[in-house]
C-alpha positions as CSV (number, residue, x, y, z in Angstrom):
1,M,5.6,-29.0,-53.3
2,G,5.6,-27.1,-50.1
3,T,6.5,-27.3,-46.4
4,Q,4.6,-27.1,-43.1
5,G,4.7,-23.4,-42.4
6,W,6.9,-20.5,-43.5
7,N,7.3,-18.4,-40.4
8,Y,10.7,-19.7,-39.2
9,P,13.3,-17.0,-38.2
10,A,15.9,-19.8,-38.3
11,W,15.4,-19.9,-42.1
12,V,16.9,-16.4,-42.4
13,G,20.3,-17.0,-43.9
14,P,19.8,-20.6,-45.1
15,F,16.6,-19.9,-47.0
16,Y,15.4,-16.3,-46.6
17,P,17.9,-13.6,-47.6
18,A,19.7,-12.0,-44.6
19,G,17.7,-9.1,-43.2
20,T,14.3,-10.5,-44.4
21,K,11.6,-9.4,-42.0
22,P,9.0,-11.9,-40.7
23,H,6.2,-9.9,-42.5
24,D,8.0,-10.8,-45.8
25,F,8.6,-14.5,-45.1
26,L,5.4,-15.7,-46.9
27,S,5.9,-13.6,-50.0
28,F,9.5,-14.9,-50.4
29,Y,8.4,-18.4,-49.5
30,S,5.7,-18.3,-52.3
31,R,8.4,-17.6,-54.9
32,A,10.0,-21.0,-54.1
33,F,7.0,-23.2,-53.3
34,G,3.5,-23.5,-54.6
35,T,1.8,-24.6,-51.4
36,V,2.1,-24.6,-47.7
37,E,0.5,-26.4,-44.8
38,V,-0.8,-24.0,-42.2
39,D,-0.4,-25.7,-38.9
40,S,-1.4,-22.7,-36.9
41,T,-5.1,-23.2,-37.9
42,Y,-5.0,-26.4,-35.8
43,H,-4.4,-24.3,-32.7
44,A,-6.8,-21.5,-33.4
45,T,-9.0,-20.1,-36.2
46,P,-7.2,-17.1,-37.6
47,G,-8.8,-13.6,-37.8
48,E,-10.1,-12.3,-41.1
49,H,-7.3,-9.8,-41.5
50,V,-4.7,-12.6,-41.1
51,V,-6.3,-14.8,-43.8
52,R,-6.7,-11.9,-46.2
53,G,-3.1,-11.0,-45.5
54,W,-2.0,-14.5,-46.5
55,A,-4.0,-14.4,-49.7
56,E,-2.6,-10.9,-50.6
57,R,1.0,-11.9,-50.2
58,V,1.1,-14.9,-52.6
59,P,0.6,-15.3,-56.3
60,A,-2.7,-16.5,-57.8
61,R,-1.6,-20.1,-58.3
62,F,-0.5,-20.6,-54.7
63,S,-2.5,-22.8,-52.3
64,F,-2.9,-23.1,-48.6
65,A,-3.6,-26.5,-46.9
66,L,-5.4,-25.6,-43.7
67,K,-5.5,-27.9,-40.7
68,L,-9.0,-28.3,-39.1
69,P,-8.9,-26.8,-35.6
70,R,-8.2,-29.3,-32.9
71,E,-11.6,-28.6,-31.2
72,L,-13.3,-29.8,-34.5
73,T,-11.4,-33.1,-34.9
74,P,-12.7,-36.4,-33.7
75,E,-10.5,-36.0,-30.6
76,A,-12.8,-33.2,-29.4
77,Q,-15.3,-34.1,-26.7
78,A,-18.1,-31.9,-28.1
79,P,-17.3,-30.1,-31.4
80,D,-19.0,-26.8,-31.7
81,P,-21.0,-26.3,-34.9
82,E,-20.5,-22.5,-34.7
83,Q,-16.7,-23.0,-34.6
84,L,-17.0,-25.1,-37.8
85,T,-19.0,-22.3,-39.5
86,L,-16.4,-19.7,-38.4
87,F,-13.5,-21.9,-39.7
88,C,-15.2,-22.4,-43.0
89,E,-16.0,-18.7,-43.4
90,R,-12.3,-17.8,-42.8
91,A,-11.1,-20.6,-45.1
92,R,-13.4,-19.3,-47.8
93,L,-11.6,-15.9,-47.7
94,L,-8.7,-17.6,-49.5
95,G,-10.9,-18.2,-52.6
96,E,-9.1,-20.2,-55.3
97,K,-6.0,-20.3,-53.0
98,L,-7.7,-22.7,-50.6
99,G,-6.2,-26.1,-51.0
100,P,-7.0,-29.2,-49.0
101,L,-8.4,-29.2,-45.5
102,L,-6.3,-31.5,-43.3
103,V,-7.6,-33.4,-40.2
104,Q,-4.9,-34.3,-37.7
105,L,-5.8,-37.6,-36.0
106,G,-4.2,-39.3,-33.1
107,P,-2.6,-42.8,-33.4
108,E,-5.8,-44.4,-32.1
109,F,-7.5,-43.6,-35.4
110,G,-6.8,-46.3,-38.0
111,P,-7.5,-46.1,-41.7
112,P,-11.1,-46.1,-43.0
113,P,-12.7,-49.5,-43.6
114,A,-11.2,-51.4,-46.5
115,R,-14.6,-51.5,-48.3
116,L,-14.3,-47.8,-49.0
117,G,-12.5,-46.5,-52.0
118,R,-9.9,-43.7,-51.5
119,A,-12.2,-41.0,-52.9
120,E,-15.1,-42.0,-50.7
121,A,-12.9,-42.2,-47.6
122,A,-11.6,-38.7,-48.4
123,R,-15.1,-37.3,-48.9
124,L,-16.2,-38.8,-45.6
125,T,-13.4,-37.2,-43.7
126,A,-14.1,-33.6,-44.9
127,P,-16.3,-31.6,-42.6
128,P,-19.8,-31.6,-44.2
129,R,-20.1,-27.8,-44.2
130,C,-16.7,-27.4,-45.9
131,R,-17.2,-29.9,-48.7
132,P,-17.0,-28.1,-52.0
133,G,-19.1,-29.2,-55.0
134,P,-22.5,-28.8,-56.6
135,G,-24.8,-27.4,-54.0
136,G,-22.1,-28.2,-51.5
137,G,-21.4,-26.8,-48.1
138,A,-20.3,-23.5,-46.7
139,L,-17.2,-23.2,-48.9
140,A,-19.2,-23.7,-52.1
141,R,-21.5,-20.8,-51.2
142,A,-20.3,-17.3,-51.9
């Protein structure tokens, strides 16, 4: 179980102990939850030092669910393949701590056709270069 995000100053007191500094929020959060949705990746691909910092602050069994950047979702007019490669390279820095990749869709996108099974529908929504698996995409390659 987890939440969307951890960087909330208003949580100091109700959740984080009084005096907890923002730099320590994620470490404390990871003691209570095993996963987190990272909404900020929807707005911008984070720098290497940011992603490495996330991975270093949490225990081995923790996972990050990253949102695909807005400019790579079906809402984008012309998704940039280089941006997808960059996003996958950054996501791969999380190693075993990388959880699902989330695609935020607008209300105009309905469910996949009924003829598709759940697993097939999920596979089709993953960006091809980020699909893990035998001989898979960018995340499967070290």
